[in-house]
N, C-alpha and C positions, 0 to 999 in steps of 0.2 A: 645282560651284558651290553654296554653302550659302545657303538662303533662296530666296524667289521673286524673279525678275527680277534686276537688277544688285545684287550684294551690297555692303553698306557696313559698315565698322567705324568707329564713332564714338569719339573720345577727347575727353572734356570735362574741365574742371578749371580751377583758378585759374592766373594767370600764374606762370611759374617752376616748374611741376610737371614739365616735361619734355615736354609734349604735342607741340610742334613737331618736335623732333628724333626722338622715338619714332615719330611719325606718318610722317615722311619716310622713315625706315629701314624701317618696315613696308610702306609703299607700294612701296619699291624691292624688298624681299624678295618681295613678292607679285606684282610687276609690275602694280600698279594705279595709278590716278590719285590725286592728292593735293589736298585742299582746305584751305587755311590761311584759315579764315573771319575770323580776327582781322586778317589783312592787308587785307580789304575794309573793315573799320571804320577801320583805320589810314589807308587811302587817303582815305576820306571826311574823317577828321580833318585829314590833311595838306593836302588840297585846300581845306578850309575855312580853315585857318590862312593859307594862301598867298593866298587871295582875300578875306580879311578878313571872312568870314562868322561871325557870332556862334554860339558852340556851344550857345546856348539858342534859336536861331531854327530850330525843328523844321521848318517848312514849306520853308525854303530849303535846309536840310540834306537833307531827303527828296528834294527835286528834284535836288540834287547827286548823291545816291546813285543815283537812277534813271538819270542820264545819265553816269555815271562812265565815262570813257574809260580803261580799265585793261587791261593784258595781263600774263599770267603765263607766263614762259619756263622750263620745267623744266631743272634742273641735274643733272649726273651725280653718282653716289656718295652720294646721300642729302643733298646740300647744299641750302641754301635756294634756291627758285626766284628767278630774276631777275624783278623786278616793275617795270612801266612805267606811268607816268601821262601821258597825252597824248603818248606817244612818248618820254618822258624817263625814264631809269632812276632809280628812287627807292628801291631795295632798302635801302640803308644809311640813308637818311633816315627810313624807316618805323620803324627800331629805336630812334630817339631817345626819351628819356623824355617830351619835350613831345608827341611824336606819340602815344605810348602813353596819356598822360593825356587827350589829345583824343579818342582812340578810345573810352576808357572812358566818357567823357561822352556822345558821340553814340550809343553803343551802348545807352544807357538810354532812348532816344527811340523810341517805338512806330512812328512813321511811317517812320523810317530803317530799322528792322528789317524792316518790311513791304516796303520798296522793295528790300532786298537778298535777301529770301527766295528768290524764284524764281531769282535769279542763282546763289545757292549750290546750289540743287537741280540746275541744269543741268550741274554738275560730275560728276553721277552718270551715268557712261558705262561701257560694257564695257571691260575685264573686271570691274572693281570700283573702289571708292573708299574711301580712308582719309580721314576728315573730322575736323579738329582745331578745337576751339572751346570755347564755354561752354554752348551750347544745341543741339549737334548731335544728341544722342540724345533730347532732350526736345521739341524743336520742329521742327528742320529735317528730320531723318530718323528720325521716331519708329518706323518699321518696320524699322530696322536690326537685323540678326540678332545682332550683338554690339556691346554698348555698354560702354565703359570710362570710369571716372572716376578720373583721376590726381590725387593730392594730395601735399602735402609741407608740413612746417612752414614758417611764415612766415620763420623765421630761416634755414632751409636755402634757401629760394627767393631771399632777399635776398643770401645768399652766392653763389649761382649767377650771379644778375644782376650783382653786383659784379665777379666774375671775368670775365664775358662782356664787360662795358663796359671794364674795365681792359685786357683783351687787345686791345681796339680802340683803345687809347690815350686813352680818355675819362677826364676828371677827375670822379670821383664819390665820395660818402661812403657807407659801409655803413649807418650809422644813418638817413641820408635815404632810402635805398632801402627799408629795412625799414618806415619810416613810410608811404611811398608805396604799398607792397604791401598793407599793412593797410587803408589808406584805399580802395584799388582793390577789394580783396576785399569790404569792407563795402558799397561802392556796387553791385558786381556782384550780391551776394547779396540786397540790399534793393530792387533796382529793380522797378518794377511790371511791366515787360515782359521776359519770358523770364529770370527771375532765375537765377543760377548755382546749380544743384543737380543731384545725381545722379539720373538716371532710376531709377524703381523697380526695374527689372531689370538695372541696370548693375553690373559688377564693379568694386569700388573697390580701387585699388592705391596704397599709400602709398610713394612713391619716395624718401623720405628715407633717405639712406645707401646707395641702390642705384645701380649702374652702369647707364648707358643700355642696353648690350647686354643686361643681365639683364632689364630691363623689356620690351624688344623680344621676347625669347624667351618671356617670361611671357605676353604677348598673343598671340604666334603659337601657343603651346600651347593657349591658351583657344579660338582659332579652330579649330584642328585637332580639338579635343575637341568643339566644337559641330558641326562638319561630320561627325564620326564618329557623333554621336548621331543626326543626321538620316538617315544612311545605313542605320541599324539597321532 
């Protein structure tokens, strides 16, 4: 086991860089737990939209986040976990563009982030955790022995998102997705609370043009290298 206590590998970066798929496959390969931190913000956003809570009402959103009745049910083969809100499966609903937009807005609110911080840290259980998000290495798990920052061009990320949504039968426009990604990037990087940025010690990997399996093997190699250095 590399590092002290329960090891964590963090993967941060903008939406569409491949964090989710890479993180799930890494967790499967290592036999570790997996945290999709973005899903927690999407759950808050979805619950707010369903209950008619304004996305600018920070106090109400923080209260919602503190009392969020959510469950994550792991899936086999590196697939997305099934996610439940108040006992109702909402896995597909969380991936809608409306929900993603709401999540980006509530994630900019300090009281919401504080309400979810300890909940995220409770995912750290033996034998280890792969944590996917935007501030995993900088805020949530600053002591993680390996921090990765995945990135890709906005054009590439828009194309990936377009294909993903088209495969699900959704009617979307590539140019609209590109504009939404650029707007979300700007909001995430410029927010006052835990802005999107690479940790000082993070290894940056540009996934533009890379296959998922190639990225997974690159991170695994970095982990094994880190462990080998500690054993010397």
